[in-house]
MARNURO-355106 format. One record per residue (C-alpha): chain; residue in three letters; x, y, z; residue number from 0. Coordinates in steps of 0.2 Angstrom, whole numbers. Example, Ala and Ser with C-alpha at 12.3 -4.5 7.8 and 13.67 -1.06 7.14 Angstrom:
<nodes>
+---+-----+-------+-------+-------+-----+
| c |   r |     x |     y |     z |   k |
+---+-----+-------+-------+-------+-----+
| A | ala |    62 |   -22 |    39 |   0 |
| A | ser |    68 |    -5 |    36 |   1 |
+---+-----+-------+-------+-------+-----+
</nodes>
This chain:
<nodes>
+---+-----+-------+-------+-------+-----+
| c |   r |     x |     y |     z |   k |
+---+-----+-------+-------+-------+-----+
| A | unk |   229 |   -44 |   -24 |   0 |
| A | unk |   221 |   -55 |   -11 |   1 |
| A | unk |   207 |   -43 |    -7 |   2 |
| A | unk |   203 |   -40 |   -26 |   3 |
| A | unk |   201 |   -59 |   -27 |   4 |
| A | unk |   189 |   -60 |   -13 |   5 |
| A | unk |   179 |   -46 |   -19 |   6 |
| A | unk |   178 |   -53 |   -37 |   7 |
| A | unk |   173 |   -70 |   -31 |   8 |
| A | unk |   160 |   -63 |   -19 |   9 |
| A | unk |   152 |   -51 |   -32 |  10 |
| A | unk |   151 |   -66 |   -45 |  11 |
| A | unk |   143 |   -77 |   -31 |  12 |
| A | unk |   130 |   -64 |   -27 |  13 |
| A | unk |   125 |   -61 |   -45 |  14 |
| A | unk |   123 |   -80 |   -48 |  15 |
| A | unk |   113 |   -81 |   -32 |  16 |
| A | unk |   102 |   -67 |   -37 |  17 |
| A | unk |    99 |   -75 |   -54 |  18 |
| A | unk |    95 |   -91 |   -46 |  19 |
| A | unk |    82 |   -84 |   -34 |  20 |
| A | unk |    74 |   -74 |   -48 |  21 |
| A | unk |    71 |   -91 |   -56 |  22 |
| A | unk |    71 |   -83 |   -73 |  23 |
| A | unk |    54 |   -76 |   -71 |  24 |
| A | unk |    47 |   -58 |   -69 |  25 |
| A | unk |    38 |   -55 |   -53 |  26 |
| A | unk |    35 |   -40 |   -42 |  27 |
| A | unk |    46 |   -38 |   -27 |  28 |
| A | unk |    38 |   -37 |   -10 |  29 |
| A | unk |    43 |   -24 |     3 |  30 |
| A | unk |    49 |   -38 |    15 |  31 |
| A | unk |    60 |   -46 |     2 |  32 |
| A | unk |    67 |   -29 |    -2 |  33 |
| A | unk |    70 |   -25 |    16 |  34 |
| A | unk |    79 |   -42 |    18 |  35 |
| A | unk |    90 |   -39 |     3 |  36 |
| A | unk |    94 |   -21 |     8 |  37 |
| A | unk |   100 |   -28 |    25 |  38 |
| A | unk |   110 |   -41 |    17 |  39 |
| A | unk |   119 |   -29 |     5 |  40 |
| A | unk |   123 |   -16 |    19 |  41 |
| A | unk |   129 |   -31 |    30 |  42 |
| A | unk |   140 |   -37 |    15 |  43 |
| A | unk |   148 |   -20 |    13 |  44 |
| A | unk |   152 |   -19 |    31 |  45 |
| A | unk |   160 |   -36 |    32 |  46 |
| A | unk |   170 |   -32 |    16 |  47 |
| A | unk |   175 |   -17 |    26 |  48 |
| A | unk |   181 |   -29 |    39 |  49 |
| A | unk |   192 |   -38 |    26 |  50 |
| A | unk |   199 |   -21 |    21 |  51 |
| A | unk |   203 |   -17 |    39 |  52 |
| A | unk |   212 |   -34 |    41 |  53 |
| A | unk |   223 |   -32 |    26 |  54 |
| A | unk |   225 |   -14 |    24 |  55 |
| A | unk |   222 |    -6 |    41 |  56 |
| A | unk |   212 |     7 |    50 |  57 |
| A | unk |   214 |    22 |    38 |  58 |
| A | unk |   209 |    12 |    23 |  59 |
| A | unk |   193 |     5 |    32 |  60 |
| A | unk |   188 |    22 |    36 |  61 |
| A | unk |   190 |    28 |    18 |  62 |
| A | unk |   180 |    13 |    12 |  63 |
| A | unk |   166 |    17 |    24 |  64 |
| A | unk |   166 |    36 |    19 |  65 |
| A | unk |   166 |    32 |     1 |  66 |
| A | unk |   153 |    19 |     3 |  67 |
| A | unk |   142 |    32 |    12 |  68 |
| A | unk |   144 |    45 |    -2 |  69 |
| A | unk |   140 |    33 |   -15 |  70 |
| A | unk |   125 |    26 |    -6 |  71 |
| A | unk |   118 |    43 |    -3 |  72 |
| A | unk |   120 |    50 |   -20 |  73 |
| A | unk |   113 |    34 |   -27 |  74 |
| A | unk |    97 |    38 |   -18 |  75 |
| A | unk |    95 |    53 |   -29 |  76 |
| A | unk |    96 |    40 |   -44 |  77 |
| A | unk |    82 |    31 |   -37 |  78 |
| A | unk |    70 |    47 |   -38 |  79 |
| A | unk |    74 |    48 |   -57 |  80 |
| A | unk |    71 |    29 |   -59 |  81 |
| A | unk |    54 |    30 |   -51 |  82 |
| A | unk |    50 |    44 |   -62 |  83 |
| A | unk |    55 |    35 |   -78 |  84 |
| A | unk |    45 |    19 |   -73 |  85 |
| A | unk |    30 |    30 |   -69 |  86 |
| A | unk |    31 |    39 |   -86 |  87 |
| A | unk |    32 |    23 |   -96 |  88 |
| A | unk |    19 |    14 |   -85 |  89 |
| A | unk |    31 |    -1 |   -82 |  90 |
| A | unk |    23 |   -16 |   -75 |  91 |
| A | unk |    30 |   -20 |   -58 |  92 |
| A | unk |    34 |   -38 |   -63 |  93 |
| A | unk |    47 |   -31 |   -75 |  94 |
| A | unk |    56 |   -19 |   -63 |  95 |
| A | unk |    67 |   -32 |   -55 |  96 |
| A | unk |    74 |   -38 |   -72 |  97 |
| A | unk |    76 |   -20 |   -79 |  98 |
| A | unk |    86 |   -14 |   -63 |  99 |
| A | unk |    96 |   -30 |   -63 | 100 |
| A | unk |   103 |   -26 |   -81 | 101 |
| A | unk |   104 |    -8 |   -77 | 102 |
| A | unk |   115 |   -11 |   -62 | 103 |
| A | unk |   125 |   -24 |   -71 | 104 |
| A | unk |   129 |   -11 |   -85 | 105 |
| A | unk |   132 |     2 |   -71 | 106 |
| A | unk |   146 |    -9 |   -64 | 107 |
| A | unk |   155 |    -9 |   -80 | 108 |
| A | unk |   153 |     9 |   -83 | 109 |
| A | unk |   160 |    13 |   -65 | 110 |
| A | unk |   175 |     3 |   -68 | 111 |
| A | unk |   179 |    13 |   -84 | 112 |
| A | unk |   176 |    29 |   -75 | 113 |
| A | unk |   187 |    25 |   -60 | 114 |
| A | unk |   201 |    18 |   -71 | 115 |
| A | unk |   201 |    34 |   -82 | 116 |
| A | unk |   199 |    46 |   -68 | 117 |
| A | unk |   213 |    39 |   -58 | 118 |
| A | unk |   224 |    38 |   -73 | 119 |
| A | unk |   220 |    57 |   -77 | 120 |
| A | unk |   224 |    62 |   -59 | 121 |
| A | unk |   240 |    53 |   -58 | 122 |
| A | unk |   246 |    60 |   -75 | 123 |
| A | unk |   239 |    78 |   -73 | 124 |
| A | unk |   237 |    82 |   -54 | 125 |
| A | unk |   229 |    99 |   -57 | 126 |
| A | unk |   213 |    89 |   -63 | 127 |
| A | unk |   209 |    86 |   -45 | 128 |
| A | unk |   206 |   105 |   -43 | 129 |
| A | unk |   194 |   104 |   -59 | 130 |
| A | unk |   185 |    89 |   -50 | 131 |
| A | unk |   183 |   100 |   -34 | 132 |
| A | unk |   177 |   115 |   -43 | 133 |
| A | unk |   164 |   104 |   -53 | 134 |
| A | unk |   158 |    96 |   -37 | 135 |
| A | unk |   155 |   113 |   -29 | 136 |
| A | unk |   146 |   120 |   -44 | 137 |
| A | unk |   135 |   105 |   -45 | 138 |
| A | unk |   131 |   106 |   -26 | 139 |
| A | unk |   126 |   124 |   -28 | 140 |
| A | unk |   115 |   120 |   -44 | 141 |
| A | unk |   107 |   106 |   -35 | 142 |
| A | unk |   103 |   117 |   -20 | 143 |
| A | unk |    95 |   130 |   -31 | 144 |
| A | unk |    86 |   120 |   -44 | 145 |
| A | unk |    67 |   120 |   -45 | 146 |
| A | unk |    57 |   105 |   -50 | 147 |
| A | unk |    55 |   104 |   -69 | 148 |
| A | unk |    44 |    93 |   -80 | 149 |
| A | unk |    50 |    76 |   -83 | 150 |
| A | unk |    52 |    73 |  -101 | 151 |
| A | unk |    62 |    58 |  -105 | 152 |
| A | unk |    57 |    58 |  -123 | 153 |
| A | unk |    68 |    74 |  -125 | 154 |
| A | unk |    84 |    63 |  -119 | 155 |
| A | unk |    96 |    65 |  -134 | 156 |
| A | unk |   102 |    46 |  -132 | 157 |
| A | unk |    84 |    41 |  -133 | 158 |
| A | unk |    80 |    52 |  -148 | 159 |
| A | unk |    96 |    46 |  -157 | 160 |
| A | unk |    91 |    28 |  -153 | 161 |
| A | unk |    74 |    30 |  -160 | 162 |
| A | unk |    81 |    38 |  -176 | 163 |
| A | unk |    91 |    22 |  -180 | 164 |
| A | unk |    81 |     8 |  -172 | 165 |
| A | unk |    62 |     6 |  -173 | 166 |
| A | unk |    53 |     4 |  -156 | 167 |
| A | unk |    37 |    -7 |  -154 | 168 |
| A | unk |    21 |    -1 |  -146 | 169 |
| A | unk |    20 |   -15 |  -134 | 170 |
| A | unk |    33 |   -24 |  -123 | 171 |
| A | unk |    29 |   -42 |  -130 | 172 |
| A | unk |    27 |   -50 |  -113 | 173 |
| A | unk |    42 |   -41 |  -105 | 174 |
| A | unk |    55 |   -43 |  -119 | 175 |
| A | unk |    68 |   -30 |  -123 | 176 |
| A | unk |    67 |   -35 |  -142 | 177 |
| A | unk |    54 |   -42 |  -153 | 178 |
| A | unk |    49 |   -45 |  -171 | 179 |
| A | unk |    34 |   -38 |  -180 | 180 |
| A | unk |    31 |   -42 |  -198 | 181 |
| A | unk |    48 |   -50 |  -199 | 182 |
| A | unk |    56 |   -34 |  -193 | 183 |
| A | unk |    67 |   -33 |  -177 | 184 |
| A | unk |    62 |   -19 |  -165 | 185 |
| A | unk |    66 |   -14 |  -148 | 186 |
| A | unk |    52 |   -13 |  -135 | 187 |
| A | unk |    48 |     1 |  -124 | 188 |
| A | unk |    56 |    -9 |  -110 | 189 |
| A | unk |    73 |    -8 |  -119 | 190 |
| A | unk |    70 |    11 |  -120 | 191 |
| A | unk |    67 |    12 |  -101 | 192 |
| A | unk |    83 |     1 |   -99 | 193 |
| A | unk |    93 |    14 |  -110 | 194 |
| A | unk |    86 |    28 |   -99 | 195 |
| A | unk |    92 |    19 |   -83 | 196 |
| A | unk |   109 |    17 |   -90 | 197 |
| A | unk |   110 |    35 |   -96 | 198 |
| A | unk |   104 |    41 |   -79 | 199 |
| A | unk |   118 |    32 |   -70 | 200 |
| A | unk |   131 |    38 |   -83 | 201 |
| A | unk |   125 |    56 |   -78 | 202 |
| A | unk |   126 |    53 |   -60 | 203 |
| A | unk |   143 |    44 |   -61 | 204 |
| A | unk |   150 |    61 |   -67 | 205 |
| A | unk |   146 |    68 |   -49 | 206 |
| A | unk |   149 |    53 |   -39 | 207 |
| A | unk |   166 |    47 |   -46 | 208 |
| A | unk |   174 |    63 |   -42 | 209 |
| A | unk |   166 |    64 |   -25 | 210 |
| A | unk |   174 |    47 |   -21 | 211 |
| A | unk |   191 |    53 |   -27 | 212 |
| A | unk |   189 |    67 |   -13 | 213 |
| A | unk |   190 |    52 |    -1 | 214 |
| A | unk |   203 |    41 |    -8 | 215 |
| A | unk |   213 |    38 |   -24 | 216 |
| A | unk |   216 |    20 |   -20 | 217 |
| A | unk |   208 |    10 |   -35 | 218 |
| A | unk |   203 |    -5 |   -24 | 219 |
| A | unk |   193 |     7 |   -11 | 220 |
| A | unk |   186 |    18 |   -25 | 221 |
| A | unk |   179 |     4 |   -35 | 222 |
| A | unk |   173 |    -8 |   -22 | 223 |
| A | unk |   164 |     5 |   -12 | 224 |
| A | unk |   156 |    10 |   -29 | 225 |
| A | unk |   151 |    -7 |   -33 | 226 |
| A | unk |   144 |   -12 |   -16 | 227 |
| A | unk |   133 |     4 |   -17 | 228 |
| A | unk |   127 |     0 |   -34 | 229 |
| A | unk |   123 |   -18 |   -30 | 230 |
| A | unk |   112 |   -14 |   -16 | 231 |
| A | unk |   103 |     0 |   -26 | 232 |
| A | unk |    90 |   -11 |   -33 | 233 |
| A | unk |    84 |   -18 |   -16 | 234 |
| A | unk |    84 |     0 |    -9 | 235 |
| A | unk |    73 |     5 |   -24 | 236 |
| A | unk |    59 |    -7 |   -19 | 237 |
| A | unk |    61 |    -3 |    -1 | 238 |
| A | unk |    60 |    16 |    -3 | 239 |
| A | unk |    49 |    18 |   -19 | 240 |
| A | unk |    34 |    21 |    -9 | 241 |
| A | unk |    41 |    34 |     2 | 242 |
| A | unk |    54 |    43 |    -8 | 243 |
| A | unk |    44 |    59 |    -8 | 244 |
| A | unk |    45 |    60 |    11 | 245 |
| A | unk |    64 |    64 |    10 | 246 |
| A | unk |    62 |    81 |     2 | 247 |
| A | unk |    77 |    88 |    12 | 248 |
| A | unk |    88 |    74 |     6 | 249 |
| A | unk |    92 |    85 |   -10 | 250 |
| A | unk |    98 |    99 |     1 | 251 |
| A | unk |   109 |    87 |    11 | 252 |
| A | unk |   117 |    80 |    -5 | 253 |
| A | unk |   121 |    97 |   -11 | 254 |
| A | unk |   130 |   101 |     5 | 255 |
| A | unk |   140 |    85 |     4 | 256 |
| A | unk |   145 |    89 |   -14 | 257 |
| A | unk |   151 |   106 |    -9 | 258 |
| A | unk |   160 |    99 |     6 | 259 |
| A | unk |   169 |    86 |    -4 | 260 |
| A | unk |   173 |    98 |   -18 | 261 |
| A | unk |   181 |   111 |    -5 | 262 |
| A | unk |   190 |    96 |     2 | 263 |
| A | unk |   198 |    92 |   -15 | 264 |
| A | unk |   203 |   110 |   -18 | 265 |
| A | unk |   212 |   112 |    -2 | 266 |
| A | unk |   219 |    94 |    -2 | 267 |
| A | unk |   237 |   100 |    -6 | 268 |
| A | unk |   237 |   113 |     8 | 269 |
| A | unk |   227 |   105 |    22 | 270 |
| A | unk |   222 |    87 |    25 | 271 |
| A | unk |   205 |    84 |    32 | 272 |
| A | unk |   206 |    68 |    43 | 273 |
| A | unk |   195 |    54 |    36 | 274 |
| A | unk |   186 |    53 |    53 | 275 |
| A | unk |   180 |    71 |    51 | 276 |
| A | unk |   175 |    68 |    34 | 277 |
| A | unk |   165 |    53 |    39 | 278 |
| A | unk |   157 |    62 |    54 | 279 |
| A | unk |   152 |    77 |    42 | 280 |
| A | unk |   144 |    65 |    29 | 281 |
| A | unk |   134 |    55 |    43 | 282 |
| A | unk |   128 |    71 |    52 | 283 |
| A | unk |   122 |    79 |    35 | 284 |
| A | unk |   113 |    63 |    30 | 285 |
| A | unk |   105 |    60 |    47 | 286 |
| A | unk |   100 |    78 |    48 | 287 |
| A | unk |    92 |    78 |    31 | 288 |
| A | unk |    81 |    63 |    35 | 289 |
| A | unk |    76 |    69 |    52 | 290 |
| A | unk |    71 |    86 |    45 | 291 |
| A | unk |    61 |    78 |    31 | 292 |
| A | unk |    51 |    68 |    44 | 293 |
| A | unk |    48 |    81 |    57 | 294 |
| A | unk |    44 |    95 |    43 | 295 |
| A | unk |    35 |    85 |    30 | 296 |
| A | unk |    32 |    93 |    13 | 297 |
| A | unk |    16 |   103 |    12 | 298 |
| A | unk |     2 |    98 |    -1 | 299 |
| A | unk |     5 |   113 |   -11 | 300 |
| A | unk |    24 |   109 |   -12 | 301 |
| A | unk |    21 |    91 |   -18 | 302 |
+---+-----+-------+-------+-------+-----+
</nodes>
C-alpha cells in the first residue's frame, strides 16, 4: 500500500507541474525542452524502480524494468501513428502539447481498466494466458510481414460513428475542442484528432497489456510500468518526431519482442524464463534494431 501511495502522489504532482509549466497556453515544444523532459521521465521511472527494489526486492525491480522497457518500446510504435495523424490533419505545432496531454490522460484511465480486467480474467480463467500468448505471436508475425498501407484515418469506424451523431466544424476555432456556429454546438477537427489518438492507444493497449502480463501479474508492477511509459510518451514524441523514419528496423525488433513474450507466456506453466534473461533479450533486440537502422539507413525508394 505504501508504494501505491508514493506512486499516486508522484503522478498527481507531475501532472500538476506539467499544467503549471504549460501556463494554460498552447505553444510549440522545443527539442531542448523535449530532451530535458524525456530525461526527467526516464529518471523518474528508474527512481521509482529503486522504491520497488527497497520495498519489494530484487526480482520485483527487474520485473518493473522489463515491463517498462516493453511498454516504452511498444509506445514508440504509437508515436509513428500519432505523427501520421498530425500530418494528415495538418495540426498546428502549438496545439500538439495539449492534444497529447489529454490523449495521454485518457490513456492512463484506459490502461487501468485493461490491466484490472486482464488480471481478473487470468486469475479466474488461467487458460486465457495461452490465448494472450498466441495472440502476441500472431500479432508479432503480422507486424513483421505487413507492408506499408495508405493512411486513411477518415475510415476509422470510431470517427465515422462520431461524425454521424455529432457535427464537426471546418476550423479549430483558435485551438478549441468544441465551438459554436450559428448557435449550434460542434466539435472541431482538433477533437477528432484527440479521438483518433485515444483510439490508437486503445488498439495498441490490446498488444502491450498482454505483453506486460508475460513479465508480471503483479497489479502494482503491471500498472506503474505502463503509466511511467505513457507519461513520458509526449516528451518522446517531440524528441523523436523529426527522426522516426530513421528507425525503420524498429518494427522488426518489436515483432521479435512480441513473438518472444508470446512464447514465454505459452510455456510459462512448463518452463520459467528467468526475468534477467527476458530483460537481456529485450535490451539486445531493441539496441540491435536501432544500431541496424543507423548503419543501414532506408533507401530513398523505400521511404
